[in-house]
N, C-alpha and C positions, 0 to 999 in steps of 0.2 A: 587533931591530926591523925591519932591512931584510929579514929572511929572512920574516918574518911578512906583511910588504907584498907580497913576491913571491908567497906563497901565496895571498893574498886576490886578486891579480890572476889567477893561474891558476884559482882556483875561479870567478871571475866570467866568464873566457872559456869555462870549460867549461860552465857555465850557459847562456851565449848559444848556444852549440853546440847544445846539448840543446833550447833552445827553438826554434831555427831548423829542426832535424831534425823535431820534434813538428809544426810548422807545415806542413812539407813533406808530412808523412804525412797531416795531415788533408785537405790539397787531393787527395792521391793515393787518398783512400778510395774503397772498392768502392761505387760509388753507383748504385742501380737505375736502369734507363732511365726517362726521363720523370718523374723525382723532382722534385716542385714543391717550393714554399717550406716547406710543412707536413711534407713528408717530410723535407727537409734539417734542419728544425728538431728532428725526432724523432731523427736520426742526430747531434743535437749540432753541427750545422755552422750557419753563419750562415744566417739566413732572408733575407738581402737578395740571395741567389744563387738562380739556376736552374741544376739539374744535370742533365745528360744523359750516356748512355754512347755514345760514338762507335762506330762500325762497325770501327775497328780494335782495339776492346778497351779503349782508354785512355779514362779518365773526363776530360770536359771540363767546365769551369765557364763558364756564360754569365751573366756579372755584369749584374744589371738597372741597376746604375749606369753602365754602359758607355756608355748613351745620352747620358750628360754630356758624352762626347767626340765626339758627332755633330758639332758645330760645328768641333772641331778637324779632324776628317776632312774636312769640306767647305772648310775653309781650306787643308789640304795638297793636295787635289785642284785646287783653284783655282791654288795657286802653281805646282804642277808643270806645268799648262796654260799659265800664264803664261811659264815658263820656256822652253817650246818657242817660245813667240811672240817673246820677245826675242831668242833665239839666231838665228831665222831673219831677223828684221827688221833685226838688227845686221849679219848676213852680206850682205843685201841692200845694205844702206848701204855698207858697205866694198867691196863688188864694183863698184858702179857709181861711187861717187866716186873710185875709183882709175882710171876710164877717162874720165869725162866732161870733165875739165878737163886739156888738154895739160900745162900747167905741173905740175899736181900728180901726173900720171902720170910725168912726167920724175923729178920729186923722189923719187916712190915706188919708182922703177926697175920700174914696173908693167908687165906684158904687155898686149897689146892684146886683141881680142876673137875670136881663133882664126884658122882659115885660111878661113872663110867658107863652108865646106861646110854645107848646109842640114839634113843629117842627123847632123852630128857636134856635140856639146855643145862650148861656147867653154871651160867650165870645170867642175871639179869641187871641191866643198870639204867639211872636216869639222871638227866643233866638239865637245869634250868638256869637260863642265864637272861639277863638284862643288859641291852647295849645302848650306848649314848652316842649318837653321830650328829655332829654339827660343823658348819663352817660360817659362824657369823662374821668373819672377816671379808667375805666373798661379796662381789657385787649381785650374786644371786644367792642369798643365804638360804639355809635350809636347816631344819632340826629333826632329829629322828630319833624315836626310842624302839628299839626291837625287842619283843618279849618271845623268848623262843624255849621249847620244851624238846628234848630229844630222849627217846628211849629205845632200848634195844635188848637183845639176847643173843648169847653165843655159845657155841659148843667147841671143845679141844677133842681133835681126832688124831692120834700120833703126834706129829709135829705141825699139825695144821690147825688153825683156829678159823672157824666160819660163824658169822652171824648176820643179823638183819637189825635196821633200826627204822624208827618212824619218827618224824619230827613234824612240828607245828610251830610256825611262827606269826605273830601279829605285828606288823610294822607300821607305827604311826608317825607320819611325817608332816611337817609344817613347811611350806614352800613358798617364800617371800610375802609372808604377813597373812593375807586372808586365804590363801590356796592350801588345802589339806589333802594328802594322798595316804588313805588307809590300804593296807595291803593284808592279805590273808594267804599263808603260804602252807603246803603240806608236801612231805617228800618221804620216799621210802628208799633206803640206800642200803643194800646188802654189802658186805665187807668179808675180806679173808685175810689171813696172815701166815706165814710159815717161818718156822723157827730154825735157823742154821745151827747156833749153839746157844750158849747162855750169854753171850755178848752181842749176837746180831740175829734181826730178823726183818723180814719184808712184808709189808702190809699193803693192802689195796682196796679201794671202795669205789663204787659206780652205782648210781642209781636215778631215778626220776623225781623232778620237782614240778611243783603246779602253784602258780600264784594267781590270784584274782585281785586286780587293783581298783578302788573305788574312789576316785578324787573328786574335789569339789570344782566347779567350774571347768571341768573337762570329761572326756568320755570315759567309761570304764574299759578295762582291759584284761586280757587272760593271757598268761605266759606259762607254756611248756617248755621244760628244758631237761638237760642231763648234767650231772655232776660226777666227775671221776678224779680220782687222786691215786698216787702209788709213792710210797716211801720207803727207803732203806732206814732203818732204825738201829741205834747201838745202846748198850748199857755196860758200864763198868762201875764195880764196887771195891772200895778200899776201905775196910773195916766199917764205920757207921756211914761213911760218906758215899754218895753214889753221885754218877755223872751220866746223862742221857743225850743223845742227840738224834738228829733225823736229816735227810735229804731227799728231796724228791720233786715232784711236778703235780699240778693240778690243772684240769681242762674244765671248762664251762660253756654250755651252748644253751640259748634260749631263743625260742620262737614266740613272738607276740603279736597278738591280734587286738587291735584297738576298734572298739565299736562305733558305728556310725550314729550320729545324733544331730537332729536339726539339720543345718546347712554344711555340717563337716562330716566328710566322707570317712568310711572305714580304712583302716591303713594296716599293714603288716611290717613287721621288723625282725630280723635276725641278726643276732650278736654272739659273739663266742670270744674267749680270752684264754690265754695260757698263763700260767704263775709258776715261777720256780720259787721254791722255799727251801729253807733251812733253819734248824733250830738247835740250840744248845742250853741246858739246863744242869743245874746241880743242887745237891741238898744234903740234908741230914737226917738219919733215920734214928729216932730215939729207940729206947729198949721197950717202951710202953706202947708202941704201936703208931706214934705220931711222926709224920714226916713233914719237914718244911723244905720248900724249894722255890728257886727262882731261876729266871733265864731269859733268853731272847729269841725271838722269832724274826727271820728276815724274808720279805715276799718282794719278788721282782715280776711284774706282769708286764705282758705286752698290752698296747692300746686296742681296745675291742673294735671290730671290725665296724665301720661306718660311724664311730664315735668323734666328735669333734670337740675337743675340750676347750673351755675357757681358761683363761689365765687364773692361777689361783687353785685350780683342780687337778692340775696335770699330775702333780706328784701323787696325789691321793688317788687318782683313778687308774693309775698304773703305767703312766708313761715313764716314769722313774721307780725308785724302789723305796719301800717302807719298812722300818724296823719297829717291833712291838716289844714291849716289856712285860713280864709277868711275873707273877709271885703267889704262892698259895699253899695249903696246907691240907694233909690228909690224914685221917685218924681211923686205923682199923679198931673198931670197937670190940668186934670178936673175930675169930678167924674166918667167919663168913659175910660179915657186915662191916663195910666201910663207907666213911662220910669224908666229903672233901669240899674245899672252897678255893677260889682262885680270882684274882683281877688281872686284866690285860688292858695296857694303854699303849697307843702309838707314841713313838719318840722322835720321828724325824720330819713329820709334816707340819709346817707352820701355819697352815690354813685350816686344815680339817681335823678335828679331834674324834678319835674313836675310843671309847672306854668300854669294857665288859666286865660285868662282875657275874660269877657262876658258882652255884652249888651243885655238887653231884652225890649219887650214892650208888653203891653196888653190893650185890647180894649173891653169894656163891650158893648154888643149890646142892 
């Protein structure tokens, strides 16, 4: 009886392998260039697909159902852009709060504002982050990994801080099983801040972003966009304890051109969104230069223009609001060099999960 059972398992496994091989051959069939749905049906293939022959000689499939992932693609673009803003905004806050309050600077073992040379930057900084974004519970599931590095330099002139940042992000997405969408983004975002006193300062950033998208089973696209954000920031220190907060707004705009391929015409699309945000955090600074902190970020975004949201994605995409929890540690190794790490995850979205892990470094010059 056991031998028969093993044989049945082997037969079932072999049948599955044959079926998978047959399916793969069906997708790799020799399909004439410009073959439409009727042509595909005559070849015994699904009429729900458009087929073309690529210049490389390999057949590609343009799924007409890929448009169902258009919303997800916009969400991914939106989140990748927001990650750039979050990293720069967080860096500005950490940079300035480490200097504006003398007691906090002493606890942080933080360096000053450089040597005063008008041509020499006061500090350079860099942040690397990995973000995981998925919505396995949706009818249109996707899984995304965002690998992002952002670096910048800044200078203190009187009560002003001015600087600029350069970022690169690789966004690797899996949309609905077979479909993949790889994006590569670069951005240059100048920023500035003005310190009112040891408790309050205002910061702003605005810059250009470019994204190239190279999905499977669909056309490539290029997006040119603008990202702007302004915040009022606060710091209060009580002995070794500190509290930080900010309130502000963010604006994003993107113009996307999708290439033509086969029977599919080129298209253009414009999207923009506003986000109201507020953040509160607190922590403790040890005498040896270590700071630990935790906090909550709240973002309330309007729906993007022209974006129709399926059920289950509305909260995440911005029709409602999202809370994010974060915790981290900073260590001032010397008065000039600081290392840090933090993790952030969403709290209020039952369908879509976003988790980010980041490490950062700053060197005072």
